[in-house]
PDB file of N, CA, C and O in Angstrom, chain B, residues numbered from 101:
ATOM      1  N   MET B 101     124.864 145.617 142.215  1.00  0.00           N
ATOM      2  CA  MET B 101     124.442 145.730 140.840  1.00  0.00           C
ATOM      3  C   MET B 101     125.676 145.750 139.941  1.00  0.00           C
ATOM      4  O   MET B 101     126.666 146.420 140.236  1.00  0.00           O
ATOM      5  N   ARG B 102     125.599 145.020 138.865  1.00  0.00           N
ATOM      6  CA  ARG B 102     126.725 144.959 137.947  1.00  0.00           C
ATOM      7  C   ARG B 102     126.835 146.264 137.163  1.00  0.00           C
ATOM      8  O   ARG B 102     125.831 146.934 136.921  1.00  0.00           O
ATOM      9  N   PRO B 103     128.077 146.627 136.762  1.00  0.00           N
ATOM     10  CA  PRO B 103     128.277 147.872 136.012  1.00  0.00           C
ATOM     11  C   PRO B 103     127.481 147.931 134.706  1.00  0.00           C
ATOM     12  O   PRO B 103     127.052 149.009 134.294  1.00  0.00           O
ATOM     13  N   SER B 104     127.279 146.779 134.051  1.00  0.00           N
ATOM     14  CA  SER B 104     126.530 146.790 132.797  1.00  0.00           C
ATOM     15  C   SER B 104     125.065 147.150 133.017  1.00  0.00           C
ATOM     16  O   SER B 104     124.426 147.699 132.120  1.00  0.00           O
ATOM     17  N   ARG B 105     124.528 146.854 134.186  1.00  0.00           N
ATOM     18  CA  ARG B 105     123.140 147.206 134.488  1.00  0.00           C
ATOM     19  C   ARG B 105     122.994 148.696 134.796  1.00  0.00           C
ATOM     20  O   ARG B 105     121.897 149.240 134.666  1.00  0.00           O
ATOM     21  N   LEU B 106     124.046 149.350 135.190  1.00  0.00           N
ATOM     22  CA  LEU B 106     124.002 150.781 135.468  1.00  0.00           C
ATOM     23  C   LEU B 106     124.068 151.617 134.198  1.00  0.00           C
ATOM     24  O   LEU B 106     123.671 152.782 134.195  1.00  0.00           O
ATOM     25  N   PHE B 107     124.566 151.027 133.130  1.00  0.00           N
ATOM     26  CA  PHE B 107     124.774 151.769 131.891  1.00  0.00           C
ATOM     27  C   PHE B 107     123.477 152.358 131.333  1.00  0.00           C
ATOM     28  O   PHE B 107     123.444 153.529 130.954  1.00  0.00           O
ATOM     29  N   ILE B 108     122.417 151.563 131.279  1.00  0.00           N
ATOM     30  CA  ILE B 108     121.156 152.021 130.682  1.00  0.00           C
ATOM     31  C   ILE B 108     120.520 153.145 131.508  1.00  0.00           C
ATOM     32  O   ILE B 108     120.126 154.152 130.920  1.00  0.00           O
ATOM     33  N   PRO B 109     120.399 153.033 132.825  1.00  0.00           N
ATOM     34  CA  PRO B 109     119.827 154.162 133.577  1.00  0.00           C
ATOM     35  C   PRO B 109     120.666 155.442 133.466  1.00  0.00           C
ATOM     36  O   PRO B 109     120.114 156.542 133.421  1.00  0.00           O
ATOM     37  N   ILE B 110     121.974 155.305 133.422  1.00  0.00           N
ATOM     38  CA  ILE B 110     122.836 156.481 133.266  1.00  0.00           C
ATOM     39  C   ILE B 110     122.641 157.087 131.882  1.00  0.00           C
ATOM     40  O   ILE B 110     122.574 158.309 131.748  1.00  0.00           O
ATOM     41  N   LEU B 111     122.551 156.261 130.864  1.00  0.00           N
ATOM     42  CA  LEU B 111     122.330 156.739 129.505  1.00  0.00           C
ATOM     43  C   LEU B 111     120.987 157.461 129.385  1.00  0.00           C
ATOM     44  O   LEU B 111     120.910 158.512 128.749  1.00  0.00           O
ATOM     45  N   LEU B 112     119.936 156.915 129.983  1.00  0.00           N
ATOM     46  CA  LEU B 112     118.623 157.561 129.947  1.00  0.00           C
ATOM     47  C   LEU B 112     118.632 158.895 130.684  1.00  0.00           C
ATOM     48  O   LEU B 112     118.027 159.864 130.224  1.00  0.00           O
ATOM     49  N   ALA B 113     119.303 158.948 131.807  1.00  0.00           N
ATOM     50  CA  ALA B 113     119.396 160.201 132.563  1.00  0.00           C
ATOM     51  C   ALA B 113     120.141 161.263 131.770  1.00  0.00           C
ATOM     52  O   ALA B 113     119.751 162.430 131.776  1.00  0.00           O
ATOM     53  N   ALA B 114     121.205 160.869 131.089  1.00  0.00           N
ATOM     54  CA  ALA B 114     121.965 161.814 130.262  1.00  0.00           C
ATOM     55  C   ALA B 114     121.130 162.310 129.088  1.00  0.00           C
ATOM     56  O   ALA B 114     121.210 163.485 128.731  1.00  0.00           O
ATOM     57  N   ALA B 115     120.338 161.442 128.488  1.00  0.00           N
ATOM     58  CA  ALA B 115     119.486 161.846 127.368  1.00  0.00           C
ATOM     59  C   ALA B 115     118.423 162.838 127.823  1.00  0.00           C
ATOM     60  O   ALA B 115     118.137 163.812 127.126  1.00  0.00           O
ATOM     61  N   LEU B 116     117.849 162.595 128.971  1.00  0.00           N
ATOM     62  CA  LEU B 116     116.848 163.516 129.503  1.00  0.00           C
ATOM     63  C   LEU B 116     117.458 164.861 129.862  1.00  0.00           C
ATOM     64  O   LEU B 116     116.826 165.901 129.678  1.00  0.00           O
ATOM     65  N   ALA B 117     118.674 164.846 130.369  1.00  0.00           N
ATOM     66  CA  ALA B 117     119.330 166.084 130.791  1.00  0.00           C
ATOM     67  C   ALA B 117     119.813 166.918 129.613  1.00  0.00           C
ATOM     68  O   ALA B 117     120.004 168.124 129.767  1.00  0.00           O
ATOM     69  N   THR B 118     120.016 166.329 128.459  1.00  0.00           N
ATOM     70  CA  THR B 118     120.569 167.084 127.333  1.00  0.00           C
ATOM     71  C   THR B 118     119.599 167.171 126.170  1.00  0.00           C
ATOM     72  O   THR B 118     118.935 168.194 125.998  1.00  0.00           O
ATOM     73  N   GLY B 119     119.505 166.145 125.389  1.00  0.00           N
ATOM     74  CA  GLY B 119     118.766 166.199 124.129  1.00  0.00           C
ATOM     75  C   GLY B 119     117.264 166.146 124.245  1.00  0.00           C
ATOM     76  O   GLY B 119     116.571 166.721 123.406  1.00  0.00           O
ATOM     77  N   CYS B 120     116.742 165.492 125.229  1.00  0.00           N
ATOM     78  CA  CYS B 120     115.299 165.319 125.297  1.00  0.00           C
ATOM     79  C   CYS B 120     114.599 166.496 125.967  1.00  0.00           C
ATOM     80  O   CYS B 120     113.403 166.704 125.760  1.00  0.00           O
ATOM     81  N   ALA B 121     115.312 167.247 126.748  1.00  0.00           N
ATOM     82  CA  ALA B 121     114.707 168.394 127.409  1.00  0.00           C
ATOM     83  C   ALA B 121     114.488 169.509 126.384  1.00  0.00           C
ATOM     84  O   ALA B 121     115.256 169.644 125.432  1.00  0.00           O
ATOM     85  N   ARG B 122     113.462 170.287 126.582  1.00  0.00           N
ATOM     86  CA  ARG B 122     113.169 171.384 125.652  1.00  0.00           C
ATOM     87  C   ARG B 122     114.152 172.513 125.901  1.00  0.00           C
ATOM     88  O   ARG B 122     114.316 172.955 127.038  1.00  0.00           O
ATOM     89  N   ASN B 123     114.806 172.983 124.852  1.00  0.00           N
ATOM     90  CA  ASN B 123     115.803 174.032 124.974  1.00  0.00           C
ATOM     91  C   ASN B 123     115.158 175.375 125.247  1.00  0.00           C
ATOM     92  O   ASN B 123     114.036 175.640 124.817  1.00  0.00           O
ATOM     93  N   THR B 124     115.882 176.224 125.971  1.00  0.00           N
ATOM     94  CA  THR B 124     115.510 177.615 126.148  1.00  0.00           C
ATOM     95  C   THR B 124     116.732 178.453 125.822  1.00  0.00           C
ATOM     96  O   THR B 124     117.865 177.986 125.935  1.00  0.00           O
ATOM     97  N   PHE B 125     116.499 179.691 125.417  1.00  0.00           N
ATOM     98  CA  PHE B 125     117.588 180.564 125.034  1.00  0.00           C
ATOM     99  C   PHE B 125     117.477 181.884 125.770  1.00  0.00           C
ATOM    100  O   PHE B 125     116.389 182.440 125.922  1.00  0.00           O
ATOM    101  N   LEU B 126     118.621 182.377 126.226  1.00  0.00           N
ATOM    102  CA  LEU B 126     118.667 183.613 126.998  1.00  0.00           C
ATOM    103  C   LEU B 126     118.501 184.815 126.081  1.00  0.00           C
ATOM    104  O   LEU B 126     119.169 184.930 125.054  1.00  0.00           O
ATOM    105  N   VAL B 127     117.591 185.714 126.474  1.00  0.00           N
ATOM    106  CA  VAL B 127     117.339 186.944 125.730  1.00  0.00           C
ATOM    107  C   VAL B 127     117.632 188.116 126.661  1.00  0.00           C
ATOM    108  O   VAL B 127     117.092 188.185 127.765  1.00  0.00           O
ATOM    109  N   HIS B 128     118.492 189.042 126.216  1.00  0.00           N
ATOM    110  CA  HIS B 128     118.823 190.251 126.977  1.00  0.00           C
ATOM    111  C   HIS B 128     118.086 191.426 126.357  1.00  0.00           C
ATOM    112  O   HIS B 128     118.075 191.588 125.136  1.00  0.00           O
ATOM    113  N   MET B 129     117.473 192.242 127.197  1.00  0.00           N
ATOM    114  CA  MET B 129     116.746 193.412 126.726  1.00  0.00           C
ATOM    115  C   MET B 129     117.598 194.671 126.937  1.00  0.00           C
ATOM    116  O   MET B 129     118.542 194.662 127.726  1.00  0.00           O
ATOM    117  N   ASP B 130     117.254 195.756 126.222  1.00  0.00           N
ATOM    118  CA  ASP B 130     117.980 197.023 126.339  1.00  0.00           C
ATOM    119  C   ASP B 130     117.946 197.591 127.751  1.00  0.00           C
ATOM    120  O   ASP B 130     118.891 198.263 128.165  1.00  0.00           O
ATOM    121  N   ASP B 131     116.879 197.335 128.493  1.00  0.00           N
ATOM    122  CA  ASP B 131     116.757 197.881 129.851  1.00  0.00           C
ATOM    123  C   ASP B 131     117.531 197.074 130.895  1.00  0.00           C
ATOM    124  O   ASP B 131     117.454 197.374 132.086  1.00  0.00           O
ATOM    125  N   GLY B 132     118.274 196.058 130.462  1.00  0.00           N
ATOM    126  CA  GLY B 132     119.084 195.252 131.373  1.00  0.00           C
ATOM    127  C   GLY B 132     118.398 193.990 131.866  1.00  0.00           C
ATOM    128  O   GLY B 132     119.051 193.146 132.481  1.00  0.00           O
ATOM    129  N   SER B 133     117.102 193.832 131.617  1.00  0.00           N
ATOM    130  CA  SER B 133     116.412 192.615 132.049  1.00  0.00           C
ATOM    131  C   SER B 133     116.762 191.473 131.097  1.00  0.00           C
ATOM    132  O   SER B 133     117.216 191.693 129.974  1.00  0.00           O
ATOM    133  N   GLN B 134     116.542 190.269 131.567  1.00  0.00           N
ATOM    134  CA  GLN B 134     116.798 189.085 130.752  1.00  0.00           C
ATOM    135  C   GLN B 134     115.832 187.985 131.134  1.00  0.00           C
ATOM    136  O   GLN B 134     115.312 187.970 132.250  1.00  0.00           O
ATOM    137  N   PHE B 135     115.588 187.067 130.218  1.00  0.00           N
ATOM    138  CA  PHE B 135     114.682 185.952 130.453  1.00  0.00           C
ATOM    139  C   PHE B 135     115.032 184.837 129.479  1.00  0.00           C
ATOM    140  O   PHE B 135     115.782 185.046 128.526  1.00  0.00           O
ATOM    141  N   TYR B 136     114.485 183.653 129.724  1.00  0.00           N
ATOM    142  CA  TYR B 136     114.693 182.503 128.848  1.00  0.00           C
ATOM    143  C   TYR B 136     113.467 182.304 127.968  1.00  0.00           C
ATOM    144  O   TYR B 136     112.344 182.208 128.463  1.00  0.00           O
ATOM    145  N   ALA B 137     113.694 182.243 126.657  1.00  0.00           N
ATOM    146  CA  ALA B 137     112.618 182.049 125.686  1.00  0.00           C
ATOM    147  C   ALA B 137     112.682 180.633 125.137  1.00  0.00           C
ATOM    148  O   ALA B 137     113.760 180.085 124.910  1.00  0.00           O
ATOM    149  N   THR B 138     111.513 180.053 124.930  1.00  0.00           N
ATOM    150  CA  THR B 138     111.402 178.724 124.343  1.00  0.00           C
ATOM    151  C   THR B 138     111.216 178.876 122.835  1.00  0.00           C
ATOM    152  O   THR B 138     110.413 179.701 122.400  1.00  0.00           O
ATOM    153  N   PRO B 139     111.940 178.097 122.027  1.00  0.00           N
ATOM    154  CA  PRO B 139     111.791 178.212 120.586  1.00  0.00           C
ATOM    155  C   PRO B 139     110.402 177.787 120.117  1.00  0.00           C
ATOM    156  O   PRO B 139     109.726 177.030 120.813  1.00  0.00           O
ATOM    157  N   PRO B 140     109.973 178.254 118.970  1.00  0.00           N
ATOM    158  CA  PRO B 140     110.721 179.057 118.015  1.00  0.00           C
ATOM    159  C   PRO B 140     110.703 180.539 118.385  1.00  0.00           C
ATOM    160  O   PRO B 140     109.714 181.040 118.922  1.00  0.00           O
ATOM    161  N   ILE B 141     111.787 181.226 118.099  1.00  0.00           N
ATOM    162  CA  ILE B 141     111.865 182.678 118.232  1.00  0.00           C
ATOM    163  C   ILE B 141     111.624 183.209 116.819  1.00  0.00           C
ATOM    164  O   ILE B 141     112.443 183.005 115.923  1.00  0.00           O
ATOM    165  N   VAL B 142     110.504 183.886 116.630  1.00  0.00           N
ATOM    166  CA  VAL B 142     110.085 184.299 115.283  1.00  0.00           C
ATOM    167  C   VAL B 142     110.194 185.815 115.139  1.00  0.00           C
ATOM    168  O   VAL B 142     109.643 186.567 115.943  1.00  0.00           O
ATOM    169  N   LEU B 143     110.907 186.248 114.112  1.00  0.00           N
ATOM    170  CA  LEU B 143     111.044 187.658 113.779  1.00  0.00           C
ATOM    171  C   LEU B 143     110.001 187.989 112.721  1.00  0.00           C
ATOM    172  O   LEU B 143     109.852 187.262 111.739  1.00  0.00           O
ATOM    173  N   SER B 144     109.278 189.093 112.923  1.00  0.00           N
ATOM    174  CA  SER B 144     108.232 189.470 111.966  1.00  0.00           C
ATOM    175  C   SER B 144     108.831 189.772 110.602  1.00  0.00           C
ATOM    176  O   SER B 144     110.018 190.075 110.486  1.00  0.00           O
ATOM    177  N   GLN B 145     108.011 189.687 109.587  1.00  0.00           N
ATOM    178  CA  GLN B 145     108.478 189.881 108.223  1.00  0.00           C
ATOM    179  C   GLN B 145     109.058 191.277 108.018  1.00  0.00           C
ATOM    180  O   GLN B 145     110.038 191.444 107.293  1.00  0.00           O
ATOM    181  N   ASP B 146     108.456 192.277 108.653  1.00  0.00           N
ATOM    182  CA  ASP B 146     108.953 193.644 108.509  1.00  0.00           C
ATOM    183  C   ASP B 146     110.018 194.003 109.555  1.00  0.00           C
ATOM    184  O   ASP B 146     110.431 195.159 109.654  1.00  0.00           O
ATOM    185  N   LYS B 147     110.456 193.015 110.326  1.00  0.00           N
ATOM    186  CA  LYS B 147     111.522 193.148 111.327  1.00  0.00           C
ATOM    187  C   LYS B 147     111.217 194.209 112.387  1.00  0.00           C
ATOM    188  O   LYS B 147     112.091 194.988 112.766  1.00  0.00           O
ATOM    189  N   THR B 148     109.979 194.229 112.858  1.00  0.00           N
ATOM    190  CA  THR B 148     109.605 195.186 113.894  1.00  0.00           C
ATOM    191  C   THR B 148     109.367 194.542 115.259  1.00  0.00           C
ATOM    192  O   THR B 148     109.364 195.247 116.268  1.00  0.00           O
ATOM    193  N   TYR B 149     109.168 193.227 115.320  1.00  0.00           N
ATOM    194  CA  TYR B 149     108.948 192.573 116.607  1.00  0.00           C
ATOM    195  C   TYR B 149     109.335 191.092 116.556  1.00  0.00           C
ATOM    196  O   TYR B 149     109.384 190.478 115.490  1.00  0.00           O
ATOM    197  N   TYR B 150     109.607 190.539 117.746  1.00  0.00           N
ATOM    198  CA  TYR B 150     109.859 189.110 117.937  1.00  0.00           C
ATOM    199  C   TYR B 150     108.649 188.502 118.620  1.00  0.00           C
ATOM    200  O   TYR B 150     107.977 189.164 119.410  1.00  0.00           O
ATOM    201  N   THR B 151     108.371 187.247 118.318  1.00  0.00           N
ATOM    202  CA  THR B 151     107.355 186.477 119.017  1.00  0.00           C
ATOM    203  C   THR B 151     108.026 185.215 119.553  1.00  0.00           C
ATOM    204  O   THR B 151     108.683 184.491 118.805  1.00  0.00           O
ATOM    205  N   PHE B 152     107.859 184.951 120.850  1.00  0.00           N
ATOM    206  CA  PHE B 152     108.385 183.733 121.454  1.00  0.00           C
ATOM    207  C   PHE B 152     107.584 183.400 122.693  1.00  0.00           C
ATOM    208  O   PHE B 152     106.699 184.155 123.097  1.00  0.00           O
ATOM    209  N   GLU B 153     107.896 182.272 123.290  1.00  0.00           N
ATOM    210  CA  GLU B 153     107.180 181.796 124.457  1.00  0.00           C
ATOM    211  C   GLU B 153     108.087 181.901 125.686  1.00  0.00           C
ATOM    212  O   GLU B 153     109.232 181.451 125.666  1.00  0.00           O
ATOM    213  N   VAL B 154     107.558 182.502 126.753  1.00  0.00           N
ATOM    214  CA  VAL B 154     108.289 182.629 128.011  1.00  0.00           C
ATOM    215  C   VAL B 154     107.415 182.033 129.106  1.00  0.00           C
ATOM    216  O   VAL B 154     106.316 182.523 129.367  1.00  0.00           O
ATOM    217  N   ASN B 155     107.902 180.982 129.742  1.00  0.00           N
ATOM    218  CA  ASN B 155     107.148 180.284 130.795  1.00  0.00           C
ATOM    219  C   ASN B 155     105.747 179.887 130.344  1.00  0.00           C
ATOM    220  O   ASN B 155     104.787 180.010 131.104  1.00  0.00           O
ATOM    221  N   GLY B 156     105.636 179.415 129.115  1.00  0.00           N
ATOM    222  CA  GLY B 156     104.364 178.936 128.599  1.00  0.00           C
ATOM    223  C   GLY B 156     103.428 180.021 128.096  1.00  0.00           C
ATOM    224  O   GLY B 156     102.308 179.721 127.684  1.00  0.00           O
ATOM    225  N   VAL B 157     103.867 181.288 128.120  1.00  0.00           N
ATOM    226  CA  VAL B 157     103.037 182.396 127.675  1.00  0.00           C
ATOM    227  C   VAL B 157     103.659 183.027 126.435  1.00  0.00           C
ATOM    228  O   VAL B 157     104.846 183.351 126.417  1.00  0.00           O
ATOM    229  N   LYS B 158     102.826 183.200 125.380  1.00  0.00           N
ATOM    230  CA  LYS B 158     103.316 183.833 124.154  1.00  0.00           C
ATOM    231  C   LYS B 158     103.598 185.302 124.443  1.00  0.00           C
ATOM    232  O   LYS B 158     102.796 185.991 125.073  1.00  0.00           O
ATOM    233  N   ARG B 159     104.749 185.768 123.971  1.00  0.00           N
ATOM    234  CA  ARG B 159     105.165 187.147 124.241  1.00  0.00           C
ATOM    235  C   ARG B 159     105.614 187.802 122.943  1.00  0.00           C
ATOM    236  O   ARG B 159     106.321 187.185 122.146  1.00  0.00           O
ATOM    237  N   VAL B 160     105.207 189.048 122.726  1.00  0.00           N
ATOM    238  CA  VAL B 160     105.611 189.827 121.564  1.00  0.00           C
ATOM    239  C   VAL B 160     106.432 191.006 122.079  1.00  0.00           C
ATOM    240  O   VAL B 160     105.981 191.759 122.942  1.00  0.00           O
ATOM    241  N   VAL B 161     107.659 191.160 121.533  1.00  0.00           N
ATOM    242  CA  VAL B 161     108.578 192.205 121.987  1.00  0.00           C
ATOM    243  C   VAL B 161     109.077 192.981 120.776  1.00  0.00           C
ATOM    244  O   VAL B 161     109.399 192.394 119.743  1.00  0.00           O
ATOM    245  N   ASP B 162     109.139 194.306 120.908  1.00  0.00           N
ATOM    246  CA  ASP B 162     109.661 195.149 119.831  1.00  0.00           C
ATOM    247  C   ASP B 162     111.094 194.766 119.497  1.00  0.00           C
ATOM    248  O   ASP B 162     111.897 194.486 120.387  1.00  0.00           O
ATOM    249  N   PHE B 163     111.404 194.756 118.214  1.00  0.00           N
ATOM    250  CA  PHE B 163     112.741 194.411 117.725  1.00  0.00           C
ATOM    251  C   PHE B 163     113.808 195.310 118.352  1.00  0.00           C
ATOM    252  O   PHE B 163     114.878 194.828 118.725  1.00  0.00           O
ATOM    253  N   ASP B 164     113.530 196.606 118.472  1.00  0.00           N
ATOM    254  CA  ASP B 164     114.505 197.569 118.977  1.00  0.00           C
ATOM    255  C   ASP B 164     114.789 197.423 120.462  1.00  0.00           C
ATOM    256  O   ASP B 164     115.793 197.946 120.946  1.00  0.00           O
ATOM    257  N   LYS B 165     113.936 196.730 121.195  1.00  0.00           N
ATOM    258  CA  LYS B 165     114.146 196.560 122.636  1.00  0.00           C
ATOM    259  C   LYS B 165     114.989 195.337 122.977  1.00  0.00           C
ATOM    260  O   LYS B 165     115.409 195.178 124.123  1.00  0.00           O
ATOM    261  N   VAL B 166     115.241 194.475 122.002  1.00  0.00           N
ATOM    262  CA  VAL B 166     116.060 193.281 122.228  1.00  0.00           C
ATOM    263  C   VAL B 166     117.513 193.640 121.959  1.00  0.00           C
ATOM    264  O   VAL B 166     117.867 194.098 120.873  1.00  0.00           O
ATOM    265  N   TYR B 167     118.359 193.422 122.986  1.00  0.00           N
ATOM    266  CA  TYR B 167     119.776 193.749 122.857  1.00  0.00           C
ATOM    267  C   TYR B 167     120.580 192.562 122.321  1.00  0.00           C
ATOM    268  O   TYR B 167     121.449 192.727 121.465  1.00  0.00           O
ATOM    269  N   TYR B 168     120.280 191.362 122.834  1.00  0.00           N
ATOM    270  CA  TYR B 168     121.085 190.179 122.506  1.00  0.00           C
ATOM    271  C   TYR B 168     120.235 188.936 122.669  1.00  0.00           C
ATOM    272  O   TYR B 168     119.435 188.831 123.599  1.00  0.00           O
ATOM    273  N   ILE B 169     120.415 187.995 121.755  1.00  0.00           N
ATOM    274  CA  ILE B 169     119.782 186.681 121.861  1.00  0.00           C
ATOM    275  C   ILE B 169     120.889 185.648 121.880  1.00  0.00           C
ATOM    276  O   ILE B 169     121.841 185.745 121.105  1.00  0.00           O
ATOM    277  N   ASP B 170     120.779 184.674 122.743  1.00  0.00           N
ATOM    278  CA  ASP B 170     121.767 183.613 122.901  1.00  0.00           C
ATOM    279  C   ASP B 170     122.296 183.141 121.551  1.00  0.00           C
ATOM    280  O   ASP B 170     121.523 182.932 120.616  1.00  0.00           O
ATOM    281  N   ARG B 171     123.600 182.975 121.451  1.00  0.00           N
ATOM    282  CA  ARG B 171     124.243 182.587 120.193  1.00  0.00           C
ATOM    283  C   ARG B 171     123.737 181.268 119.637  1.00  0.00           C
ATOM    284  O   ARG B 171     123.776 181.060 118.424  1.00  0.00           O
ATOM    285  N   ALA B 172     123.270 180.386 120.480  1.00  0.00           N
ATOM    286  CA  ALA B 172     122.799 179.070 120.025  1.00  0.00           C
ATOM    287  C   ALA B 172     121.350 179.109 119.548  1.00  0.00           C
ATOM    288  O   ALA B 172     120.845 178.109 119.038  1.00  0.00           O
ATOM    289  N   ALA B 173     120.680 180.238 119.704  1.00  0.00           N
ATOM    290  CA  ALA B 173     119.265 180.329 119.367  1.00  0.00           C
ATOM    291  C   ALA B 173     119.034 180.220 117.866  1.00  0.00           C
ATOM    292  O   ALA B 173     119.837 180.679 117.054  1.00  0.00           O
ATOM    293  N   GLN B 174     117.933 179.611 117.533  1.00  0.00           N
ATOM    294  CA  GLN B 174     117.525 179.517 116.140  1.00  0.00           C
ATOM    295  C   GLN B 174     116.443 180.571 115.921  1.00  0.00           C
ATOM    296  O   GLN B 174     115.377 180.516 116.533  1.00  0.00           O
ATOM    297  N   ILE B 175     116.730 181.533 115.040  1.00  0.00           N
ATOM    298  CA  ILE B 175     115.783 182.608 114.754  1.00  0.00           C
ATOM    299  C   ILE B 175     114.990 182.239 113.507  1.00  0.00           C
ATOM    300  O   ILE B 175     115.558 181.806 112.504  1.00  0.00           O
ATOM    301  N   CYS B 176     113.691 182.413 113.578  1.00  0.00           N
ATOM    302  CA  CYS B 176     112.824 182.090 112.462  1.00  0.00           C
ATOM    303  C   CYS B 176     112.223 183.374 111.891  1.00  0.00           C
ATOM    304  O   CYS B 176     111.885 184.295 112.634  1.00  0.00           O
ATOM    305  N   TRP B 177     112.096 183.422 110.572  1.00  0.00           N
ATOM    306  CA  TRP B 177     111.527 184.573 109.877  1.00  0.00           C
ATOM    307  C   TRP B 177     110.093 184.255 109.490  1.00  0.00           C
ATOM    308  O   TRP B 177     109.814 183.197 108.926  1.00  0.00           O
ATOM    309  N   GLU B 178     109.187 185.170 109.794  1.00  0.00           N
ATOM    310  CA  GLU B 178     107.777 185.018 109.465  1.00  0.00           C
ATOM    311  C   GLU B 178     107.593 185.084 107.947  1.00  0.00           C
ATOM    312  O   GLU B 178     108.177 185.943 107.286  1.00  0.00           O
ATOM    313  N   ASN B 179     106.783 184.181 107.398  1.00  0.00           N
ATOM    314  CA  ASN B 179     106.514 184.169 105.957  1.00  0.00           C
ATOM    315  C   ASN B 179     105.321 185.055 105.613  1.00  0.00           C
ATOM    316  O   ASN B 179     104.566 185.451 106.501  1.00  0.00           O
ATOM    317  N   ASP B 180     105.152 185.363 104.354  1.00  0.00           N
ATOM    318  CA  ASP B 180     104.066 186.230 103.878  1.00  0.00           C
ATOM    319  C   ASP B 180     102.690 185.699 104.249  1.00  0.00           C
ATOM    320  O   ASP B 180     102.291 184.626 103.796  1.00  0.00           O
ATOM    321  N   GLY B 181     101.964 186.451 105.073  1.00  0.00           N
ATOM    322  CA  GLY B 181     100.562 186.196 105.344  1.00  0.00           C
ATOM    323  C   GLY B 181     100.189 184.804 105.815  1.00  0.00           C
ATOM    324  O   GLY B 181      99.010 184.452 105.764  1.00  0.00           O
ATOM    325  N   THR B 182     101.119 184.009 106.263  1.00  0.00           N
ATOM    326  CA  THR B 182     100.812 182.665 106.747  1.00  0.00           C
ATOM    327  C   THR B 182     101.330 182.505 108.174  1.00  0.00           C
ATOM    328  O   THR B 182     102.047 183.366 108.684  1.00  0.00           O
ATOM    329  N   GLN B 183     100.971 181.430 108.793  1.00  0.00           N
ATOM    330  CA  GLN B 183     101.473 181.128 110.125  1.00  0.00           C
ATOM    331  C   GLN B 183     102.816 180.409 110.061  1.00  0.00           C
ATOM    332  O   GLN B 183     103.403 180.099 111.098  1.00  0.00           O
ATOM    333  N   ALA B 184     103.302 180.143 108.860  1.00  0.00           N
ATOM    334  CA  ALA B 184     104.562 179.420 108.682  1.00  0.00           C
ATOM    335  C   ALA B 184     105.751 180.360 108.860  1.00  0.00           C
ATOM    336  O   ALA B 184     105.612 181.579 108.756  1.00  0.00           O
ATOM    337  N   PHE B 185     106.903 179.789 109.124  1.00  0.00           N
ATOM    338  CA  PHE B 185     108.120 180.569 109.257  1.00  0.00           C
ATOM    339  C   PHE B 185     109.306 179.756 108.784  1.00  0.00           C
ATOM    340  O   PHE B 185     109.253 178.527 108.736  1.00  0.00           O
ATOM    341  N   THR B 186     110.383 180.455 108.432  1.00  0.00           N
ATOM    342  CA  THR B 186     111.620 179.842 107.967  1.00  0.00           C
ATOM    343  C   THR B 186     112.682 180.096 109.021  1.00  0.00           C
ATOM    344  O   THR B 186     112.831 181.227 109.485  1.00  0.00           O
ATOM    345  N   CYS B 187     113.426 179.063 109.408  1.00  0.00           N
ATOM    346  CA  CYS B 187     114.391 179.195 110.502  1.00  0.00           C
ATOM    347  C   CYS B 187     115.833 179.210 110.009  1.00  0.00           C
ATOM    348  O   CYS B 187     116.176 178.563 109.019  1.00  0.00           O
ATOM    349  N   LEU B 188     116.669 179.959 110.719  1.00  0.00           N
ATOM    350  CA  LEU B 188     118.100 180.042 110.470  1.00  0.00           C
ATOM    351  C   LEU B 188     118.827 179.622 111.735  1.00  0.00           C
ATOM    352  O   LEU B 188     118.259 179.690 112.825  1.00  0.00           O
ATOM    353  N   GLU B 189     120.057 179.196 111.609  1.00  0.00           N
ATOM    354  CA  GLU B 189     120.852 178.802 112.770  1.00  0.00           C
ATOM    355  C   GLU B 189     121.748 179.943 113.221  1.00  0.00           C
ATOM    356  O   GLU B 189     122.300 180.666 112.391  1.00  0.00           O
ATOM    357  N   ALA B 190     121.895 180.109 114.520  1.00  0.00           N
ATOM    358  CA  ALA B 190     122.894 180.983 115.144  1.00  0.00           C
ATOM    359  C   ALA B 190     122.857 182.420 114.617  1.00  0.00           C
ATOM    360  O   ALA B 190     123.877 182.941 114.165  1.00  0.00           O
ATOM    361  N   PHE B 191     121.709 183.048 114.673  1.00  0.00           N
ATOM    362  CA  PHE B 191     121.560 184.443 114.297  1.00  0.00           C
ATOM    363  C   PHE B 191     121.631 185.248 115.588  1.00  0.00           C
ATOM    364  O   PHE B 191     120.822 185.023 116.489  1.00  0.00           O
ATOM    365  N   TYR B 192     122.558 186.161 115.701  1.00  0.00           N
ATOM    366  CA  TYR B 192     122.705 186.890 116.961  1.00  0.00           C
ATOM    367  C   TYR B 192     123.333 188.262 116.738  1.00  0.00           C
ATOM    368  O   TYR B 192     123.823 188.577 115.653  1.00  0.00           O
ATOM    369  N   TYR B 193     123.303 189.059 117.789  1.00  0.00           N
ATOM    370  CA  TYR B 193     123.859 190.406 117.757  1.00  0.00           C
ATOM    371  C   TYR B 193     125.202 190.447 118.451  1.00  0.00           C
ATOM    372  O   TYR B 193     125.492 189.602 119.297  1.00  0.00           O
ATOM    373  N   TYR B 194     126.026 191.424 118.101  1.00  0.00           N
ATOM    374  CA  TYR B 194     127.284 191.671 118.826  1.00  0.00           C
ATOM    375  C   TYR B 194     127.098 192.850 119.726  1.00  0.00           C
ATOM    376  O   TYR B 194     128.027 193.240 120.433  1.00  0.00           O
TER     377      TYR B 194
END
């Protein structure tokens, strides 16, 4: 096979491995446990809990129990009385 014919399959494989795959972000809890959450990670309007998806299941976690969220995670803020939310880039704890 000629090298030019290998370019497209390699390019497609790289796209699937990086940009096309659904991102997950590591979440560390105060008790030492950790898991990967699928975006969006939504913080309640009153900042008392997070809502996100873990392994296809919606999960609600108290704000005070979350120790750290991956630096690359996009955190979304819940809007007034609607299902909509506003997202920010790279919101994290030290």
